[in-house]
C-alpha positions in Angstrom: 107.7 101.2 27.6 110.9 99.5 26.3 108.8 97.1 24.3 106.8 99.9 22.7 110.0 101.9 21.9 111.5 98.8 20.3 108.3 98.4 18.1 108.5 102.1 17.1 112.1 101.7 16.0 111.3 98.5 14.1 108.3 100.0 12.4 110.2 103.1 11.3 112.6 100.9 9.4 109.9 99.2 7.3 108.9 100.9 4.0 105.3 101.6 3.3 103.6 99.2 1.0 102.9 100.9 -2.3 99.3 99.7 -2.9 96.4 98.5 -0.8 96.2 94.7 -0.9 93.6 92.4 0.4 94.3 89.3 2.5 94.0 86.2 0.4 93.1 82.8 1.8 95.9 80.4 2.7 97.1 78.1 0.0 95.3 74.7 -0.1 97.0 72.2 2.2 98.6 74.9 4.3 98.7 74.3 8.1 96.8 76.6 10.4 98.6 77.2 13.7 98.0 79.1 16.9 99.6 82.6 17.2 99.8 84.9 20.2 98.8 88.4 19.3 100.3 91.4 21.1 98.6 94.7 20.2 100.2 98.1 21.0 98.8 101.6 20.3 101.4 104.4 20.2 100.8 107.1 22.8 100.8 109.8 20.1 97.8 108.1 18.4 95.5 109.9 20.8 97.2 113.3 20.5 94.7 114.8 18.1 91.8 113.9 20.3 90.4 115.7 23.3 91.7 114.7 26.8 88.2 113.4 27.9 88.0 110.9 25.0 87.5 107.4 26.4 90.8 105.7 25.4 89.5 102.3 26.6 86.6 102.5 24.2 88.9 103.1 21.3 91.4 100.4 22.4 88.6 97.9 22.6 87.4 98.8 19.1 91.0 98.5 17.7 91.5 95.1 19.5 88.3 93.7 18.0 89.3 95.0 14.5 92.8 93.5 14.9 91.6 90.1 16.0 89.2 90.0 13.0 92.1 90.1 10.6 94.9 88.4 12.6 94.1 85.0 11.2 95.7 86.3 8.0 93.4 84.4 5.6 93.0 81.3 7.9 96.8 80.9 8.3 96.5 81.3 12.1 94.3 80.8 15.1 94.9 84.2 16.8 94.7 84.4 20.6 95.1 87.7 22.4 98.2 87.8 24.7 96.0 88.8 27.6 94.0 85.6 27.3 96.9 83.4 28.3 97.3 82.6 32.0 100.5 83.1 33.8 101.5 79.4 33.6 100.1 78.7 30.1 102.4 77.5 27.4 102.8 80.1 24.7 102.6 79.0 21.0 105.7 78.9 18.7 104.5 82.0 16.8 104.1 85.6 18.1 102.3 88.4 16.1 103.0 92.0 17.1 100.6 94.7 15.8 101.3 98.4 16.4 98.9 101.2 15.6 100.3 104.7 15.5 100.4 108.1 13.8 96.8 109.2 13.8 96.7 112.0 11.3 93.6 114.2 10.8 93.5 116.1 7.5 91.7 119.4 7.6 89.7 121.1 4.9 89.8 124.9 5.1 87.5 127.1 2.9 87.4 130.9 2.7 83.8 132.1 3.0 82.8 135.5 1.9 79.5 137.1 2.5 78.0 140.5 1.7 78.3 143.0 4.6 80.5 140.7 6.7 84.1 140.0 7.2 85.3 136.9 5.4 85.9 133.9 7.6 87.6 130.4 7.4 85.3 127.5 7.5 87.1 124.3 8.7 86.1 120.7 8.5 87.7 117.3 8.6 88.6 115.8 5.2 90.1 112.4 6.1 91.7 110.4 8.9 94.9 108.4 8.5 96.8 106.0 10.7 99.7 103.5 10.3 99.8 99.8 11.2 102.9 97.8 11.6 102.7 94.0 11.7 105.4 91.5 12.5 105.4 87.7 13.0 108.1 86.0 15.0 109.0 82.4 15.5 110.1 81.5 19.0 113.1 79.3 19.6 114.2 77.3 22.6 117.9 77.8 22.0 118.1 81.4 20.8 116.2 84.7 20.3 113.0 84.7 18.2 113.4 84.8 14.4 111.5 87.4 12.4 109.3 85.6 9.9 108.2 88.8 8.2 107.2 92.4 8.8 105.2 95.0 6.9 103.7 98.5 7.4 100.7 100.2 5.8 98.8 103.5 6.1 95.1 103.4 6.2 93.0 106.4 4.8 89.3 106.9 5.6 87.3 109.8 4.2 84.7 111.7 6.1 81.0 111.3 5.2 79.4 114.0 3.0 78.0 117.3 4.4 74.5 115.9 4.2 75.3 113.1 6.6 75.1 114.4 10.2 77.7 113.2 12.7 76.1 111.7 15.8 77.8 113.1 18.9 77.4 109.8 20.9 79.2 107.9 18.1 82.1 110.2 17.5 85.2 111.6 19.1 86.0 115.3 19.6 89.2 116.9 18.3 91.5 119.3 20.1 91.5 121.5 17.1 89.4 124.7 17.7 87.9 126.1 14.5 87.6 129.8 13.9 83.8 129.4 13.9 81.2 126.7 14.1 80.8 123.6 16.2 83.5 121.5 17.7 85.1 119.2 15.1 84.5 115.5 15.6 85.6 112.2 14.0 82.9 109.5 13.6 83.7 106.2 15.3 83.2 104.4 12.0 85.7 106.7 10.2 88.4 106.2 12.8 88.0 102.4 12.8 87.8 102.3 8.9 91.3 103.9 8.9 92.6 101.4 11.4 91.0 98.5 9.5 92.5 99.5 6.1 96.0 99.9 7.7 95.8 96.5 9.4 94.6 94.7 6.3 97.4 96.3 4.3 100.1 95.4 6.8 98.9 91.9 7.3 98.5 91.3 3.6 102.2 92.1 3.4 102.9 89.1 5.6 101.2 86.5 3.4 104.3 85.6 1.4 106.8 85.2 4.3 104.2 83.3 6.3 103.6 80.9 3.4 107.3 80.4 3.0 107.6 79.6 6.7 104.7 77.2 6.6 105.9 75.4 3.5 108.7 73.8 5.5 106.4 72.7 8.4 
């Protein structure tokens, strides 16, 4: 818990990147080194979702998405922290990824019909979340040095009304609409928001990583 609280404090101090950037490939001749990847998901991330949602399923999806991008354009060989054994030597570089602040944007529409009381029709417009990324360099004679850090919010829009949401591939929300079925977030939409946030945050680390590697 102390580790997670420290990450939340660090992330809050990093300004959001102004525009969505892609991750470019490492400069020609740049080294590619091993990095230990620690992923944390803030407890409040699950707050908009029903209690019976499978958190492990979502965590697995987020882990897979994070590792897909953690090479930062072939700058690193990413290895999950959990893959190291108790006595394994850890690499000089540590990457910390924090996913937090799941935000569900609602769309409310007043519906009026003849011979009936008007009612509010509610749907999900978009899903947002924030990713914080940090790379540290370990030192034998002192605390780790921060190579760079960045933060980005990802935004994924819901499919159109003519695209049905499969219950088995979606997550129910706590929100109870005035009428209609239970509101749900498709698995793809949730992961798209995480993916965009991670790519944006990791893209913000390209320059500091390249500066670090230029002296290797």
